[in-house]
N, C-alpha and C positions, 0 to 999 in steps of 0.2 A: 208233922206239921197238918194237920186234918185239916178237910175242908170245913165241918160244920163251925171252927172259930172264925170263919175271915166269912159268915154270913152278915156280917155288917161291912165287910170292904164291899163299894160301888162295884171294882172290878171282876170282881166272882161271876156276876154272872154274864158280864161280858164274857169273860173265860172260859166259860159252861158250853155259851151258846155257838161260840166260835171252836173248841173241841169237839160240840156235836156234826160240824159237817162231815160230811162223806168227802173221800178224799180220791180221786180216782189214780193209780200208778202211772209214772214217766214221769214227763217235763209238768206237765197241768199241776199236775199234782206237787212236781215237787217247787213250782214257783207260786203255789197258793200257800206252803210251808214256810216260804221264805216273807211273802208279804206277814203271814201271821208274827213270823222271828223277828220280823223291823217293829208290829206294832205294838206287841210286846215288850224289847226294848225301849221304846219309845217312851210308853206306860212307866215302867220302870226307872225314868230318866226326867221323868215328870218335876219332879220339885228342883235340879238341879235345873231344868232348861229355864223352868222360871225366875230363875235365879240368875240367871246369864241373863235374861229377858229384864229385870231389872238393873241389871248392872250397864246396859247398852240402852237401854231408853234413860235414865236417869241419866246418862252422858252425852246421848246425841239432845235430849227436848229439857233439861232442868234447868231452869232458867238462874243467870249467876244471882238476881236479886229479890230472889227467895226468901223468904222469913224465917224457912226452916233446910237446914244444912243438908245436900245431896248424898251423905254419909249418913244422917238419922233418916231422911227418906227410904233409905234402903235397908235399915235397919226396922222402920217400922212396916217396911213392905214383905219383907223376910218373916215378920209375926203374922202379920194377917195372912199369909199365904199360907203360915201352917198352919193357922189357925182355921180355916179357908178346909185346908184338905182336910181337916179332923172332922168339922160340919158335915161336908159335904160325902163322907166316907170314900173318899180319894185316897187317905189312907189309916193304917190301924194304930189302935195305940201301940201297939208293941213297936212298929216302924218308929213311934213318936217316938219312945224312952231309946231306941238306937240315935237317933239325933238328935235326943241331951245328951248325949254319953260323947259325944261325939265331936258336939257345942263348948264342952266342957272339956274334951284332950285338946281340943283345936286351938280354942281360945289361951290355952296354959303353953302351949307353944310358940305363938303367935307371942305374944307377951317378952315372949325370951328371943323369939329369933330379931323380932322389931329393937328389941335392945342391941343388938349384939351387931345393928345394921344388915343385916343380910337381906332385910326388904323394909319400904315405906309404904306411910300411906300418908299421900301429900297433901289431902283438904279438911279441914276442920270438921267438929263434929264435936255436938253434945251429950251425947250415949256412946262412952268410950271408957275403955279399962286402961291407965298409962298413955299408950301412943298405938293403941289398938280399937279401932270401932266395931261397936259390939255385932255388925253384922259380918262380920269377919268367921267366926265360929260357924254359919252356915252354910257358907263354903266347904267345910270340912262336913258339916252336918249333911250337906248333899251329896256327899261319896259314902257315906253310911246310909245314909237312904235310900240311896242306886242297890248297893250291896244286897240290903235288906229286902227288897222288893225284887230284885229280879232273881236272887236267889226263892223267894216265893213262890211268882207268877211261872218262872221254870223249874220248879220242881226239885231242886240241885239234888244230887245224889252221889257219890262218892267213890273208887276204887283207888286202893292203895293208899289212904290218907294215913300220915303219921301220928302215934299216941299225940292225946290234945296237949299233955303238958311240955313239949317239945317246942307248940305252936308258939305258946302261953310264953314260953321263955324265950322263941325266937322273936316275937311282938317286942317285950318289955327291949331284951339286947339291941335292937332297931329303934326304937324311940328316946331310950338312954344315948346312945349316938348321935341323934341327931342333936342332944345338947353337950354332950363332954365331946366333941369332934373338934370343939370350938378352944379345948384347953389339951385336949389329948389326941394322937395319932388317930385318922378317921379309918375306921374298921370295916369300911360300906361293902369292900371288896370280901373281904372273911363272911359278913352278913350274906350276901351274894351267894356264894357258896355255899355256907350253911345250908340256906333254900333252896339253892338245886340236890343237895344231896339229902334231904327230908322229903322234897316235894316231885323227885324228879320221876314216881310211879306213880304217881295221882294223877287217875282220873276224874275230869269232872262231868255226869250226865246231868243234860239237860233236855227237854221234851218242848220243842217249839209246838207241836201240832198232836200226833198219836205216836209217835216212833221218840223212843228217845236215842238221842245222840252224843257222842261223846265227843269230849280236847282233854288236853294237857292242862293241868291247874294251872301250870306255871305261864305256859302258853297262855289262854284267859284271862289271868292278870295282866302278863304285859299289854293286851291289846286295851282293856281297863284304861290302863294306868297314861296307853297313845292316846286316847280320849279326853285324859284329862290333862294333857297336856296341851291337845284343839282349845280345850275351854280355858285352860290359864292364858294361851294368848291371849284370847276373848278379853278374859280379864283387864289383862294390863293394860290391850290397848282401851279399853275402858276409865283406865286410871281409876281404875275401883285399886290398886296399889303399884308399886311402881317399884324394880329394881334398879341397886346404883348403875349400872350400865343404862340404864333406861334415861338416865337426867337429865337427855340433851334430845330426847325425842325418843319416840317409842321404834321398836322393832322389837319381831320375834326372839322371843326366849328361847335360851341356848336346847340344842337337840339332849344334850349333859342331864339336864332337868329330870329326862324320863327316870332316869337312875333313881331320883330321890323320890318320886311319883310310884316308883314299881316298890319301894318300898314300904312307904304308905300304905299301897295299894294291901299290901302284907299285913297292918296293923288293924289295917280299917274289916279287912275278914274276918283276922280272930276275933275281932272285938263282937263282930258279928256272928262267930260262932258259939259266942257265951248265952246269944239269945234265941239264933235258930244252931241244935246241933246238928253235928255233919252226921247223915246216914247215907248206908248201902243200897245199892241200887233194888233189893230184896228186904228191905226194914219196910214194914207198915207204918203210913201216917198218925200223927199222934205224941 
């Protein structure tokens, strides 16, 4: 994707100034690159961070006597956040399309999982479908928003990427297994093995500042899954949703949930790849 279509993104001007800075070789240069890396990551996480702030803020300060349900307030806040990010050019229309796709995919999964008793939403709401408040789709959308934004901001490039059809088939199998394992054997370990087989050679190249760095894509997915797990613990602490084991009080979500988030990461990544095609390091933008 070229920089030209991103003129409407407010971050583009900031990024251009950052990348125009002279960097001295050695520790000072590395430290500056690390700071810019953190800034770009924070910018990519903006939608998710605002969602977490909504969950925590309403948990701590929303009065029980309020005329609007807390869950409905979160839904309204999420919609206003989305509109505000577009209006103030903090997000591109293409990224908004990705968020909409994730909202639909996530809501379908939520409807099934709550009906199956995997987790529940303990508070009432008017803005809901079945037992699922409408803000839940935005939590999946936050993951999609992050991947779409970090892909663009760091100008991701790939070596060793498998044929696209194999990634589509893998993502579809993972999504089906999220539903089918309630009746059929859970094949997640097979899916992990297929993921490793397809992507073990794949490196993601990213540009924090001037120099392209690289990381095994499998490792990158694992790091993002870990941070989603941290966010999940914040969400359950704020009683945005609860697991059956948390019925008697909050405790940290089991570490085994990392596997589920890792698989969700693959679905998320492949969905974004439909909009932003993976390119090699030497391929031109556009």
